[in-house]
Rosetta silent file (secondary structure, phi, psi, omega in degrees, C-alpha in Angstrom):
SEQUENCE: XXXXXXXXXXXXXXXXXXXXXXXXXXXXXXXXXXXXXXXXXXXXXXXXXXXXXXXXXXXXXXXXXXXXXXXXXXXXXXXXXXXXXXXXXXXXXXXXXXXXXXXXXXXXXXXXXXXXXXXXXXXXXXXXXXXXXXXXXXXXXXXXXXXXXXXXXXXXXXXXXXXXXXXXXXXXXXXXXXXXXXXXXXXXXXXXXXXXXXXXXXXXXXXXXXXXXXXXXXXXXXXXXXX
SCORE:     score description
SCORE:     0.000 S_00000001
   1 L     0.000  138.302  179.209  107.417   72.945  100.882 S_00000001
   2 L   -63.338  146.508  168.259  105.402   74.972   98.367 S_00000001
   3 L   -99.693  124.531 -177.456  105.363   73.966   94.731 S_00000001
   4 E  -119.694  117.736  175.487  105.891   77.018   92.527 S_00000001
   5 E   -97.169  130.315  175.816  105.313   76.866   88.779 S_00000001
   6 E  -100.836  121.324  176.031  106.843   79.618   86.670 S_00000001
   7 E  -105.597  111.562  178.955  104.926   80.375   83.464 S_00000001
   8 E   -95.445  115.909 -178.163  107.085   82.345   81.022 S_00000001
   9 E   -88.720  113.023 -173.492  104.902   84.030   78.422 S_00000001
  10 E  -137.887   38.237 -175.130  106.917   84.169   75.203 S_00000001
  11 L  -107.897    1.528  178.902  104.279   83.968   72.484 S_00000001
  12 L   -76.466  170.156 -178.689  104.134   87.617   71.404 S_00000001
  13 L  -104.120   -9.803  175.399  105.549   88.959   68.176 S_00000001
  14 L    56.507   48.238 -173.648  107.249   92.067   69.543 S_00000001
  15 H   -64.879  -27.252  179.961  106.209   94.288   66.633 S_00000001
  16 H   -73.681  -12.800  179.946  107.497   97.463   68.325 S_00000001
  17 H   -81.542  -16.090 -177.624  110.997   95.989   68.347 S_00000001
  18 L    98.443 -153.536 -173.991  111.223   95.983   64.551 S_00000001
  19 L   -69.138  138.043  176.259  112.415   93.115   62.364 S_00000001
  20 L    93.717  169.400 -179.861  112.906   89.723   63.975 S_00000001
  21 L   -88.384  113.640 -175.205  111.787   88.090   67.209 S_00000001
  22 H   -59.401  -29.550 -177.380  112.913   90.300   70.088 S_00000001
  23 H   -65.345  -20.537 -179.641  113.062   87.332   72.436 S_00000001
  24 H  -109.650   13.073  168.560  115.933   85.915   70.419 S_00000001
  25 L   -66.503  134.543 -179.249  117.922   89.121   70.075 S_00000001
  26 E   -77.446  128.586  179.249  121.329   88.401   71.579 S_00000001
  27 E  -137.647  123.671  178.602  121.984   90.346   74.766 S_00000001
  28 L    51.539   42.828  171.364  125.006   89.739   77.019 S_00000001
  29 L    86.125    1.304  179.596  125.866   86.502   75.226 S_00000001
  30 E  -143.367  155.838  167.131  122.411   84.879   75.182 S_00000001
  31 E   -56.149  144.908 -177.080  119.037   85.366   73.529 S_00000001
  32 H   -49.447  -49.145 -177.516  117.010   87.746   75.674 S_00000001
  33 H   -67.345  -23.346  176.648  114.497   85.083   76.689 S_00000001
  34 H   -63.227  -37.015  177.117  117.373   82.758   77.588 S_00000001
  35 H   -65.619  -42.639  179.127  118.331   85.092   80.431 S_00000001
  36 H   -61.535  -47.891 -177.033  114.740   85.117   81.720 S_00000001
  37 H   -63.809  -46.810 -178.511  114.461   81.337   81.548 S_00000001
  38 H   -64.957  -37.226  179.772  117.840   80.693   83.149 S_00000001
  39 H   -59.721  -45.648 -177.945  117.143   83.212   85.926 S_00000001
  40 H   -80.871  -26.302  173.928  113.969   81.436   87.001 S_00000001
  41 H   -61.819  -36.082 -177.109  115.407   77.966   86.409 S_00000001
  42 L   -93.406    0.544  176.496  118.071   78.780   89.007 S_00000001
  43 L   -72.047  122.135 -174.279  115.656   80.454   91.424 S_00000001
  44 L   -56.014  -31.468 -176.844  115.536   78.141   94.484 S_00000001
  45 L   -75.745  -13.531 -175.836  111.740   78.467   94.861 S_00000001
  46 L   -72.234  128.960  174.095  111.055   77.229   91.311 S_00000001
  47 L   -96.228  -35.652  179.988  109.601   73.727   91.012 S_00000001
  48 E  -158.176  162.035  175.367  109.058   73.785   87.233 S_00000001
  49 E  -124.817  131.038  173.320  109.026   76.162   84.272 S_00000001
  50 E  -112.611  121.446  178.684  106.312   76.286   81.621 S_00000001
  51 E  -104.136  125.667  179.066  107.261   78.227   78.494 S_00000001
  52 E  -104.532  119.275 -173.279  104.396   79.454   76.308 S_00000001
  53 E  -143.708  157.906  174.391  105.536   80.095   72.730 S_00000001
  54 L   -63.138  144.030 -176.150  104.270   80.264   69.167 S_00000001
  55 H   -55.264  -38.911 -176.419  104.289   76.861   67.516 S_00000001
  56 H   -70.912  -12.032  179.267  106.715   78.004   64.810 S_00000001
  57 H  -103.279    4.135 -177.058  109.296   78.979   67.431 S_00000001
  58 H   -58.771  -38.902 -179.053  109.264   75.710   69.383 S_00000001
  59 H   -63.281  -35.764  177.717  112.428   74.451   67.709 S_00000001
  60 H   -65.169  -40.811 -179.993  114.271   77.599   68.822 S_00000001
  61 H   -70.605  -36.210  177.102  113.168   77.076   72.420 S_00000001
  62 H   -63.681  -39.496  177.482  114.118   73.410   72.373 S_00000001
  63 H   -69.329  -41.017  178.882  117.615   74.343   71.232 S_00000001
  64 H   -59.869  -39.878  179.388  117.817   77.150   73.779 S_00000001
  65 H   -57.559  -38.565  177.867  116.937   74.691   76.547 S_00000001
  66 H   -69.487  -39.165 -174.462  120.007   72.647   75.622 S_00000001
  67 H   -69.031  -32.987 -173.983  122.251   75.699   75.421 S_00000001
  68 L   -98.127    5.271  170.573  121.451   77.102   78.869 S_00000001
  69 L    53.317   68.700 -176.233  121.788   73.787   80.742 S_00000001
  70 L   -69.710  151.555 -179.430  118.523   73.757   82.653 S_00000001
  71 L  -114.947  -17.721 -176.714  118.222   72.211   86.103 S_00000001
  72 L  -108.485  154.400  174.086  114.442   72.214   86.681 S_00000001
  73 E   -57.341  145.858  179.420  111.653   70.308   84.900 S_00000001
  74 E  -150.221  161.313  173.386  110.155   72.269   82.033 S_00000001
  75 E  -148.019  162.116 -176.644  107.653   72.004   79.222 S_00000001
  76 E  -117.757  132.057 -174.485  106.725   73.951   76.106 S_00000001
  77 E  -129.850  146.100  177.331  103.119   74.965   75.355 S_00000001
  78 E   -68.323  143.100  174.147  101.487   76.651   72.364 S_00000001
  79 L   -78.278  172.007  178.678  100.497   80.295   72.716 S_00000001
  80 L  -114.681 -175.776 -176.184   97.011   81.655   72.083 S_00000001
  81 L   -72.401  -31.910  175.760   95.549   84.486   70.051 S_00000001
  82 L  -119.288  161.650 -179.719   95.611   86.924   73.012 S_00000001
  83 H   -56.574  -42.282 -177.817   98.036   87.156   75.912 S_00000001
  84 H   -64.980  -28.082  175.824   95.392   85.906   78.327 S_00000001
  85 H   -70.203  -37.943  176.497   94.878   82.838   76.111 S_00000001
  86 H   -64.578  -42.946  178.269   98.602   82.132   76.278 S_00000001
  87 H   -63.188  -42.624  177.897   98.529   82.489   80.053 S_00000001
  88 H   -56.936  -46.583  178.914   95.497   80.196   80.220 S_00000001
  89 H   -61.743  -42.503 -178.125   97.356   77.549   78.212 S_00000001
  90 H   -67.456  -44.475 -179.261  100.437   77.902   80.397 S_00000001
  91 H   -65.261  -40.890  179.089   98.641   77.739   83.730 S_00000001
  92 H   -67.342  -24.990  178.039   96.621   74.710   82.633 S_00000001
  93 H   -84.474  -10.255 -179.532   99.843   72.977   81.559 S_00000001
  94 L   -74.084  164.569 -178.962  101.446   73.573   84.960 S_00000001
  95 L   -57.496  120.676 -179.763  101.585   70.895   87.638 S_00000001
  96 L   -59.357  -21.602  179.810   98.033   70.510   89.048 S_00000001
  97 L   -89.642    1.885  179.047   99.549   70.040   92.498 S_00000001
  98 L   -65.698  139.696  176.283  101.370   73.397   92.350 S_00000001
  99 L   -81.510  -39.353 -170.410  100.418   75.809   95.121 S_00000001
 100 E  -128.771  141.024  171.448  101.605   78.953   93.339 S_00000001
 101 E  -121.965  127.069  176.258  101.870   80.082   89.712 S_00000001
 102 E  -111.032  123.826 -175.608  104.121   83.018   88.810 S_00000001
 103 E  -104.270  120.268 -171.598  103.510   84.516   85.372 S_00000001
 104 E  -123.898  137.573  172.341  106.551   86.200   83.842 S_00000001
 105 E   -68.900  133.856  177.060  107.152   88.137   80.613 S_00000001
 106 L   -63.365  -26.869 -177.832  109.779   86.421   78.503 S_00000001
 107 L   -93.354   18.835  178.787  111.246   89.827   77.647 S_00000001
 108 L  -122.721   84.998 -168.139  111.773   90.836   81.298 S_00000001
 109 L   -92.602    1.741 -172.285  115.049   89.123   82.273 S_00000001
 110 L  -116.396   17.360 -175.425  116.175   91.111   85.334 S_00000001
 111 L   -55.252  129.980 -177.743  113.350   90.615   87.850 S_00000001
 112 L   -71.619  115.823 -170.389  114.747   90.892   91.407 S_00000001
 113 H   -71.407  -22.550  175.896  114.392   87.449   92.910 S_00000001
 114 H   -65.180  -39.848  177.960  114.355   88.645   96.511 S_00000001
 115 H   -74.167  -32.046  175.105  111.134   90.528   95.780 S_00000001
 116 H   -60.876  -43.571  177.600  109.785   87.587   93.776 S_00000001
 117 H   -61.050  -40.496  177.045  110.248   85.450   96.873 S_00000001
 118 H   -63.389  -40.913 -179.680  108.392   88.050   98.953 S_00000001
 119 H   -66.926  -34.039  177.965  105.557   88.099   96.414 S_00000001
 120 H   -63.669  -44.733  178.414  105.288   84.313   96.519 S_00000001
 121 H   -61.337  -43.455 -178.730  104.824   84.382  100.298 S_00000001
 122 H   -66.148  -43.189  179.455  102.230   87.145   99.987 S_00000001
 123 H   -63.040  -36.493  178.236  100.322   85.388   97.204 S_00000001
 124 H   -64.212  -34.950 -177.830  100.187   82.224   99.268 S_00000001
 125 H   -77.247  -43.911 -171.827   98.682   84.210  102.142 S_00000001
 126 H  -119.682   -2.288  172.994   96.141   86.371  100.298 S_00000001
 127 L   110.006  -32.619 -175.493   95.784   84.825   96.839 S_00000001
 128 E  -160.232  143.934  176.785   97.606   87.244   94.535 S_00000001
 129 E  -153.047  154.703 -178.431  100.574   89.627   94.454 S_00000001
 130 E  -147.009  141.029  171.619  102.444   91.597   91.796 S_00000001
 131 E   -71.455  136.989 -175.707  105.696   93.505   91.527 S_00000001
 132 E  -154.846  159.903 -179.953  104.936   97.146   90.861 S_00000001
 133 E  -126.640  135.623  177.091  106.471  100.617   90.906 S_00000001
 134 E   -63.384  140.367  175.540  104.844  103.813   92.131 S_00000001
 135 L   -76.791  124.107 -179.325  104.182  106.343   89.375 S_00000001
 136 L  -114.016  -19.845  177.759  106.394  109.382   89.978 S_00000001
 137 L   -74.580  153.977  170.475  106.124  111.240   86.650 S_00000001
 138 L   -67.827  139.357 -177.371  103.427  113.814   86.030 S_00000001
 139 E  -115.190  137.023  178.949  100.597  112.247   84.051 S_00000001
 140 E  -126.050  144.498  172.291   98.482  113.956   81.405 S_00000001
 141 E   -97.053  128.623 -176.820   95.375  112.835   79.563 S_00000001
 142 E  -112.506  168.017  176.826   95.576  113.658   75.845 S_00000001
 143 L  -104.330 -173.340 -176.491   93.189  113.873   72.927 S_00000001
 144 L   -67.537  -16.997  177.936   93.398  112.397   69.430 S_00000001
 145 L   -98.117   14.779  179.688   95.564  115.344   68.317 S_00000001
 146 L    60.081   35.980  174.286   98.076  114.670   71.126 S_00000001
 147 L  -108.948  146.387 -175.726   97.039  117.791   72.994 S_00000001
 148 E   -69.821  129.784  173.938   96.661  117.848   76.767 S_00000001
 149 E   -97.614  -30.801 -177.989   93.119  117.563   78.078 S_00000001
 150 E   177.724  174.601 -179.058   93.985  117.493   81.754 S_00000001
 151 E  -101.080  137.032  176.596   96.216  116.249   84.536 S_00000001
 152 E   -96.674  126.273  177.983   95.833  112.814   86.122 S_00000001
 153 L   -68.150  123.674 -173.079   96.415  112.753   89.864 S_00000001
 154 L   -88.691   -5.112  179.259   99.256  110.284   90.384 S_00000001
 155 L   -58.995  130.535  179.432   98.591  109.561   94.068 S_00000001
 156 L    67.901   17.218  173.673   98.082  105.812   94.551 S_00000001
 157 L   -95.403  138.248 -177.415   98.919  105.076   90.894 S_00000001
 158 E  -131.380  147.877  170.372  101.243  102.152   90.209 S_00000001
 159 E  -101.144  115.600 -176.083  102.902  100.678   87.136 S_00000001
 160 E   -85.931  149.780 -177.127  102.583   96.900   87.368 S_00000001
 161 E  -123.195 -160.692  167.848  105.336   94.568   86.228 S_00000001
 162 E  -132.424  157.894    8.426  105.930   90.836   86.235 S_00000001
 163 E   -74.812  152.377  169.849  106.044   88.337   87.675 S_00000001
 164 E  -107.808  126.134 -163.188  102.407   88.407   88.656 S_00000001
 165 E  -122.813  135.859 -172.410  101.936   85.695   91.240 S_00000001
 166 E  -144.470  154.649  161.176   98.824   83.782   92.301 S_00000001
 167 E   -65.427  143.331 -172.970   97.573   80.733   94.046 S_00000001
 168 H   -60.291  -41.435 -179.889   96.887   78.350   91.199 S_00000001
 169 H   -64.471  -34.642 -178.789   93.189   78.011   91.956 S_00000001
 170 H   -66.538  -49.458 -176.196   92.789   81.795   92.056 S_00000001
 171 H   -69.972  -32.489  176.064   94.315   82.535   88.639 S_00000001
 172 H   -64.855  -42.507  178.958   92.439   79.661   87.006 S_00000001
 173 H   -65.318  -41.433 -178.248   89.135   80.987   88.373 S_00000001
 174 H   -65.802  -45.698  179.850   89.990   84.559   87.334 S_00000001
 175 H   -66.701  -38.005  177.840   90.989   83.630   83.798 S_00000001
 176 H   -61.422  -37.470 -178.938   87.936   81.394   83.401 S_00000001
 177 H   -64.061  -49.082 -177.849   85.725   84.327   84.394 S_00000001
 178 H   -69.546  -31.090  175.924   87.097   86.763   81.802 S_00000001
 179 H   -65.103  -43.683  179.426   87.034   84.038   79.147 S_00000001
 180 H   -63.889  -33.287 -178.736   83.376   83.335   79.899 S_00000001
 181 H   -83.984   -9.796 -176.956   82.594   87.055   79.720 S_00000001
 182 L    70.533   25.601 -177.991   84.509   87.523   76.458 S_00000001
 183 L   -93.397  137.614  174.776   86.613   90.246   78.089 S_00000001
 184 L  -101.259  125.176  178.982   90.175   90.952   76.930 S_00000001
 185 L  -114.645  150.515 -176.592   92.552   91.987   79.724 S_00000001
 186 L   -92.143  -14.722  173.409   96.053   93.371   79.323 S_00000001
 187 L  -148.486  170.288 -169.777   97.502   91.783   82.432 S_00000001
 188 H   -77.851  -28.483  177.750   96.665   88.938   84.762 S_00000001
 189 H   -66.206  -27.514  177.166   95.780   91.023   87.799 S_00000001
 190 H   -63.797  -32.207  175.311   92.935   92.545   85.755 S_00000001
 191 H   -65.735  -35.965  176.948   91.414   89.069   85.592 S_00000001
 192 H   -63.609  -35.208  178.056   91.506   88.973   89.390 S_00000001
 193 H   -59.050  -32.029 -177.053   89.522   92.217   89.460 S_00000001
 194 H   -68.026  -22.403  179.499   86.748   90.373   87.591 S_00000001
 195 L  -112.082    9.894  178.300   86.263   87.961   90.510 S_00000001
 196 L    71.916   24.076 -179.344   86.864   90.488   93.289 S_00000001
 197 L   -85.168  119.263  176.208   90.202   88.941   94.265 S_00000001
 198 L   -63.186  144.652  177.482   92.463   91.392   96.135 S_00000001
 199 L  -126.377  124.480  179.530   95.992   91.733   94.729 S_00000001
 200 E   -84.391  129.196  175.653   98.859   92.950   96.906 S_00000001
 201 E   -84.548  122.280  177.012  101.280   95.413   95.294 S_00000001
 202 E  -100.677  109.197 -173.244  104.901   94.537   96.103 S_00000001
 203 E   -65.160  127.160 -177.627  106.886   97.731   95.689 S_00000001
 204 L  -119.918  104.429  177.140  109.808   97.214   93.326 S_00000001
 205 L  -102.730    4.034  174.159  112.392   99.971   93.273 S_00000001
 206 L   -89.148  154.136  179.221  115.054   97.766   91.724 S_00000001
 207 L   -61.422  130.285  179.065  115.456   97.756   87.923 S_00000001
 208 L  -145.061   55.789 -171.801  113.004   95.324   86.320 S_00000001
 209 L   -75.184  152.871  171.455  112.787   96.487   82.692 S_00000001
 210 L  -110.858  133.636  178.195  110.916   94.813   79.861 S_00000001
 211 L   -75.413  113.249 -179.899  112.405   94.950   76.361 S_00000001
 212 L  -117.646  -39.881  178.016  109.821   96.708   74.208 S_00000001
 213 L  -127.184  163.981  179.135  111.890   98.785   71.752 S_00000001
 214 H   -56.085  -28.405 -178.988  115.536   98.520   70.598 S_00000001
 215 H   -67.001  -17.561  179.424  116.418  101.401   72.932 S_00000001
 216 H   -76.999  -22.246 -169.621  115.688   99.167   75.935 S_00000001
 217 H   -67.979  -41.979  179.890  118.411   96.638   75.096 S_00000001
 218 H   -59.607  -40.474  178.729  121.585   98.540   76.108 S_00000001
 219 H   -65.134  -43.812  178.835  120.201   99.170   79.613 S_00000001
 220 H   -61.898  -41.574  179.351  119.128   95.537   79.974 S_00000001
 221 H   -62.083  -40.146  179.563  122.542   94.379   78.780 S_00000001
 222 H   -64.404  -37.421  177.632  124.253   96.586   81.361 S_00000001
 223 H   -66.933  -43.744 -178.290  122.107   95.086   84.112 S_00000001
 224 H   -66.351  -31.358 -178.546  122.749   91.522   82.970 S_00000001
 225 H   -69.813  -17.067  178.997  126.486   92.102   82.797 S_00000001
 226 H   -87.903  -13.790 -175.778  126.462   92.840   86.557 S_00000001
 227 L   -76.931    0.000    0.000  124.790   89.554   87.440 S_00000001
């Protein structure tokens, strides 16, 4: 049986959310990140959970772990200065014998686990897979004055989500490459591009929102209340 490590990245400051740590905003009876953690703790494919968090928030996560009655092994790791540094810390703290590492945003608590399972199988086969949604809105390129410069053709454009799932050796090699090059990437699949690693897009048409602004919370709460 595969060993799957879940790395929950929860070291950001959520400045667009306003005052306070968005991960600990209460939603549907739990801190937001508590729903994410509990969801993956109860996912049958999960072997362990690694939570990456700022050092000053470790006490909050330790208390949360008690409150949500975890069933899988877990550990807490310090975050880094950039997201990719946090991911690097989390992946390196995962079980070295793990076959697969799934990297999940702490503020994305509704990821559809049936598609996560599909992505795990795909990543095991080809090295990397990510949940993603086709872009359906019209896209425009703007200038510094917020005026339209032109239209972006949306064919074959995707909005990537999390989890982003990899064979452990693949994501370690990819992250090491961008670190050596001094390149900052905004998501983990971009690191795979640096080593020429193909990434399979797993189409996700189910709701999988990430809490970025306060306006996202009512929708997330409505989704969680159905679970």
